[in-house]
N, C-alpha and C positions, 0 to 999 in steps of 0.2 A: 337770359333773364337778368334784369338789373337788380341791384342790391335791395331796393325798396320792395319790389315784387317778390323777391326771395324771402324777405322777412315776413311779408303778408302771408305767403304760402305756408311758412313754418308755423305762424301764429294760428292759421286756420286748421292745420293738421293737429296742433297741440290742443286747440279748443275742441275739435271733434273727438279726439282721444279721451279728453276729460269727460265730455258729455256721455260718451259711450260707456265709460267706466261707471259714472254716477247713475246712469239710467239704462240698465241692461235691457236689450231688446230680445224678445222671445218669438221670433218669426215662426208662425205656424203652430205655436204651442197653446193648447187650451189652458184656461185658468183653472187650476185645481182647487176646489173648495173643500175645506174640512170644517166640520161643526164640532165644537166642544160644548158640552152641556152638563149641568148637574147642580149640586148645592154648594155649601161653603168651601169645600176643598177643591172645587173647580174655580170658585171665586178666587181663592188664593190669599193666604194671610202670612206670607213670608216676606219680611223686609228685604229689599233688594240686596243690601250689603252682606246679608248672611250667605250669599252665593260664594263669598270668599272662603268659606269653610271647605269648599271643594279642594283647597290646597293642603288640607291636612294629609300627612304622609300615610302611605300604606295601602291605598286603593287605586289600582291602575285605571279603573273606569272613571273615577273622579278626576284623575289627572287628565284624561281625554276630554272630559266635560269642561274643564277649564279652558281648553282650546276651542270649545264650541261656543261658550257664553261670553268669553272675554276677548277684547281686541288683542292682536298679536303683540302690540307694543305697549301693553298695559303697565309693565313694570311690576305687576303683582307676582308673588312667589310664596312658597312654603315659609321661607325665612321672614318675609314681610308679615305674614299671618301670625307667626309665632311672636314677633315683636309686638303686634297689636294685642295678642292675648297676654303677654307679659305686662304691657301697660295696664290692661284691664285688671289683672291680678293686683297690681300696685294700687290702683284706684279703689278696689274693693277693700284692700287691707287698710287703706287710710280712712275710708268712709264708713266701713261696716256694712256696705251694701245699699240697697234702695232707701233704707230709712235714714241714712246719713248719721247714724247714732254716735259714731266716734267723734265726728266734728262737732255735733251738738253738745257733747259732753265736755268739750274742751273749754277752758276759761280763756277769755280774751287776753292776748299778750303775744310776745314775740314767737313763741312756739306755735301757736295757732296760726299766726300770720304766715310763718314759714311753710306750714303744712298746706295752707290754702294756696300759697304761691306754687308749691309743687303740684298740687292738684290741677291748678289752672293750666300749667304746661302739659301735664299728662292728658287732660281733657282736650286741649287744642290739638295735640298730636293724634289722639284717638279719633276726633271728628274729621281731621284731615285725611286719615286713612279711610274712614268710612266713605267720605265723599269721593275719594279716588277710586274706590271699588265701584261705586255707582257710575261714575263717568267712564269707567273702563268697559262697561257692558256693551255688547255688540248691538248695533242698529242694522237690521237686515235691509238690503235693497231688493230682495226677491220675495220676501214674505211680508204681507200686510195683514192687518187684523182689524175687525170691527168687534168691539167687546162690550158686553154688559156684565159687570161684576158687582152685583148689588147696585149701589148708587154711583159707582165709577163707570161712566159710559164714555168710551173713547174709541178713536179709530186712527189708523196711520201705520207707518212702518213698524214691524214687530221689534220691540225692545222691552226693557223692563218697565213696570208701571201700569200693567194691565190687570193687576190683582184687586184686592178689596179696596184699595185707594191708590193714588198715583205713586206711592212709595213702596208698593208691594207687588209680588208676582204669584202666579199659580203655575199649573203645568204647561200653560200655553207657550211660555218663552222657549224652553228647551224643546218642546214638541215641534214647534214651527221651524226652529233652526235645524233640528235633526232631520225633519222631513225634507228640508232643502238640500241636505247632503245626499239624500236617497233618491230624489226625484228631480227631473229636469223641469224647466219652465216656471212660470209665476204661480205663487201659492197665496191663497186668501184663507185666513182663519175667521170663522164667525163663532164667537163665544157668547153663550147666554147662560147666566148662572145667578142663582139667588140662594142665600143661606137659609137653613132651617126648613127645607122643603122635602116632602116625601114623594115617592113615585106612586104610591097607592092612592093618594089624594091630590096633591098639588100638581104633579106632572102626569096625572092619570090620562092615558091615551084613549081615544074614542072607542076603539074596538074592545077595550076592557069592560065596557058596559057602564051603566050608571053607578055612581058611588052609593053604597048603602050606609045610611046614618046609623050610629050606635044609639042605644037607648037614651043616653044623656043628651046627645045631639038632637034627637027627635023631640025632646021636651024643652029644648032651648028656645028662647024668644026669636033668635036669629036662625032658626032651622032652615028657613027658605034660602037665606044667604049662604049657609054652609053647603047646601045642595047645589046652589048656583055656582059657587066658586070652586067646586071640584074640577080639576083639570085646568085651573087658571094659568098655571105656569107652563103647561103644555101649549096653551093658546098664545101666551106671551112669547114663548120661545119661537114659535112658527111665525108670529107677526114680525118679530125682530129679524129673523132670517129672510122673510119675504121682502122687507124694506131694503135690505142689502141687495138682494137679487134683482130688484127693480132698476138699480143704478150701479152696476158693477164697476164701471169706469171711475166712479166717484171713490170707490173703496180700494181699487188697485189700478194704478196708472198704466200698467202693462196689459190690461185687459183689451182684447181685440174682439169686437162684436162679430166680425166676419169669421172668426175661428170658434168663438163660443167658450163655454165652460163645462165642467163636469163636477158632479157632486161626488167627490173622491173618497169621503169617509166620515165617520162619526165616532167621537170619543165620549163616553158616558162615565162620570165619576161622581158617585152619590151613594146614599144608603143609610147614613147615620140616623136620620129621623124616622126610618121605618123599623128601627129596632125595638121600639117601646110599645108596640101593640101586637097582640097575638094575631089579629086579622092581617095587619100589615106584613108581619113576618111570613105568615103562611101563604099570602097571596103574591109575595114578591116575584117569585120565579115566573108565574103566569103573566103578571102585569108587565114584567120586563120583556117577555116574548111579544106581547101585544105592542109594546112601545116600539120595538125594533121594526116590526111589520108595518106599523102605522107611519113611522118616519120614512121608510122606504116608499110607501104608497104616496105620502105627501110630496115627495120629491122625485117621483116617477123613476126610482132607481132600485129595481127589485133585489139586486145583490150588493147594495152599498156596503162596503167593508165597515164593520162595526166592532169597536173595542170597548169592553167593559172593564173599568177599573174596580177591582174587588176591594171592598172596605177592609182596611188593615190596621185600624187603630188599636187592635188587640196586640199588635207588635210581633207576635210569634205565630208560627204555623199552628201550634197547638191551640192558641187562643182564637185564631181566625177560624180554625176547623169547627170550633164550638159555636161560632156566631151564625145564627140562622140566616141572616141577610147575606153574609158573605158566601155561604154555601149556596143560597138561592141564585146569586149572581153567577157563580160558576156553572150551576145547572142550566141556567138560561143560555149561556154561551155554548153549552154542549147539546142543545136541542138538535135533533136529527135534521130538521129543516134548515139549520144554519151551518151545515158542514162546509168548512173552508171559507166562510165569509163572516163569521163572528168568532171572536176570541176574548179571553179574559187575561188581565194582567194583575199579578199579586202585588199590591202596594206595600204589604208588610216586608217584602223582600228588599225594598229600597229604603226602609225606615232609617232615620238618622239616630243610631244608637249613641253616638257621641254627644249629640244634643240632649238626648234623654238622660245621660249620665250627669250632665251639668244641672239639668232641671231637678233631678232627684237629689242631688247634693244640696240643693237649696238655692233656687234661682234668685230669691230676694237678697240673700246674704252675698251672693256672687253676681250681683246685677250687671256690672260692667262686662264681665266675662259672658254672662247670659245674653246680653244685647248684641254681642259680636257673633253669636252662634244661633240663637233662636228668637222667636217673636211672639209666641202664642202658647196656648194650652195643648195638652196631648190630643184632644179631639180635632185640632187643626194641625196635626202632625208636627206640633211644636213650632209652627211657623218657620220651618227650616228650609233655607234656600237649597241646601244640599239635597234634601228629600225631593223637593219639587223639580229640581234639575234632573235628578235620576228618574223620577216618575215620568216626566214629559218625554224624556229620551226612550224610556221603556214603552210608552204608548206609541211612539213613532216607529220603533223597531217592530212592534206587533202589527201596526198598520201596514208597514212596508211588506211584511211577510204575507198578509192577506192580499194585498194588491198583486204581489208576485204570483200567488196561487191562481188568481183570476186571469193572469196573462198567459198561463201555461195552456 
């Protein structure tokens, strides 16, 4: 073989290797589809960069999660996180927090100019670290997602940005990455989530029967609309899923129509808006059972593995045990007809207590520190990236266990 032919052969081999690495082929593997649905905490309100708090020392599981969600060559570390938090503490010390009161109280002059110059350097370094965290997040080549998270409708390879807006995450990120560690073949997530929705009314499944208006609703001018819109999010959820199922190749390039797909599992994380009505609380268990049965009927998968995320905004076992909705979610998962194919995951067990400590200390006075750790109020689990990374991984572990039981 002459030199030119040898060079061409080497180039062809290199090109083929690169393409094989960039576009994995899953010969004979069905596309595994997982649905994630619920309200605002399925939507997800954690800013992407708060994932870096997984580097806080002392938790071996968090250490493993850093290897799941960040690229191997990210350069992120516990030391880099502590440097960021130290910068944040200095910023808060100089500014007085979100109000910027300390700067506002200073008279113009050399001292104020020097402080502002120091703040400029600190903020530039702070922002650079934040951007580095975001750019270091994994982009999967095996897991794709089609997502509705309130107004943030996107699809593509799984990475950060599929939360409440393109800068946020929910449980989908670590769930998909963790499932890819546990299963072979291509994976597609379909996420349908809208904030402020109940299962008793908004996600009401058909077999639960017609929604009964309360006395106030019966007297309302829009009573007909209230009755008509019962179950609207149930219908929207299935319409969105149906659109994806019509064109699976569009949503996952590795889909092979000759091999097909399977509805591999469903994750439900919701409950907050069912807490505030006696009727909604009392009906939750039964409506949840109807929901699971109707989902399985809709997708012709009688034993579809189903994971229920138990509402855990009460933070502790004692608090969650007193929450009627949380108890109802556990009871639904334990229904005799769901043995070995439905389970529940306790979200309070992965609550970010470190973020809560900063929040309770006074997030406004410690705003730069807070922005590095959390993003939202307690009802959104503080918008903690650590919480959502832990939760998604917990969902995946529970899902894999159910799948394993069905294979026995």
